[in-house]
C-alpha positions, 0 to 999 in steps of 0.5 A: 389510489395514490397510495395503493400506486406509492405502495407498489412502488416501495415494494418494488424498490424493496424487492430490488433490494435499494439501498438508502443513501447513505451519509458519507463519512468523509466528512468532519461532522461525520467523522467527529459523530461517528467518533462520538457515539463509539467513544474513538479516539485516533490511537497515536500506536497503530497512527490512525488519522481519520481521514475527513475529505471526500474528494481524497477519497474517489482521488483513491477510488480514481487511482485505483481505477475501482469499478464493478468486477474488482476485487481490491484488498483493503488496509486499515479500514478504520471507520470506513472512510476510504472503504464507503469510497471504495464500495460505492464503484462496485467492486467488492471490498475485503478489508482488514483491520487490526483495531479489534474495537473497530468491526464493530462500528465498520458494521454500523458504519457500512451498513447495508453494502453487502459488497463489503467483508471486513476481516479483523486481523493483521495483515502482516499475519494473515494468509492474504493468498487465500483470503483473496481467494488466489484471484488477481486483485488490488489494494487500496490502504491508506496506510498507518505511516511506522509500519508502512514499508514492512506492509509493502514489502510484505504485499510485495515479496509473497508475488501476490496477484497484485495488480496495482496496490494505491497507497497513501504515505509519507510523503517522504516516503514517497519520494525515496520509492521513486527515488533514482541511483545518485539521489540522497533519498536513493536507497533500498527501498527504492530499488524493491520497489521498483523492482517490482512495480511502477511507481508514481505519484498521484496527488499530494494530501495536505495535513487538514484532510485529516482528524487530527492533522498529521505532522507530516505531508502525505500524498497517494502513490500508485504502485502499479505490479510488474508482470515480470520484475524490471530486471531479470536474476539469477537468485533473488534472495541474492539480489536484495542481499547484494542491495540491503547490504549497498547501502547499509553503510551508504558512505562507504564504497559498495565493496566495502559495505558488502564486507560489512555486510559478510561477504568473503572479499575474495567472492566480492573481488572476482564478482566484480571482475566477472561483471565490469564494474567498479566496486569503488563507486557507492552503493547509491549510484548503482543502477536496478540493472548494475545490481542484478549483474552484481548479484549474477556474478555473486552465484558461484 
């Protein structure tokens, strides 16, 4: 009788497609086992460091406000550590992986998660809009530090329907992202990130949270994408051209920096006269609003 009941329960579980509990990848022993089984080594040229702290993974999932019904783009899933945490939330995960060895590994480590799609490819080259079906989505990633800025700027400049970006980055980069005018670390990255998003550091991530441990401090930063840019400008390309010029030669006045970037002296003089700003200031003292006024004044 007991056997019949057990068989009936097993049958119902099978019909319901209840998954067996998966081992938590964000664990030193599990990660080392996976690396040994698949003969993996963290590739320095790809900036690979495998996360081994389940608390950090859950922190990223929480920061992304991931849950059923969400569509999440993950960049660089690695061996599936963060992917697993995101998948456990019930969200639909699309993970783009550059390392050609890892999709086969992910097929094993994430076996049983039918809400995960692994896409081999370079995030800087794939058609993200097509990949995500043109609908709103979130981004979560443990980004390779050597290519953090190009990836962030690619995502933001394409005006994709991103709701929030939650990324692990080098602490130094995160501080630049949230820096304010007048700070020595305020620069073009600060302006760009704050133009498109509202950035905020969520929490620190110590080196011991990775295998191998990186030589730099890390943080998780959330960038909530604005519905409209922080400042309204006539020409976004001109805005960023002015910003890039202003920080191209930080020690020079913004007027001389713009001349060095190819703007005509006459146009610069007229623009400053039109917007009422002081061309003798350095670019690092200009707010987003002031850069916007100056860029608009440069348009004839």
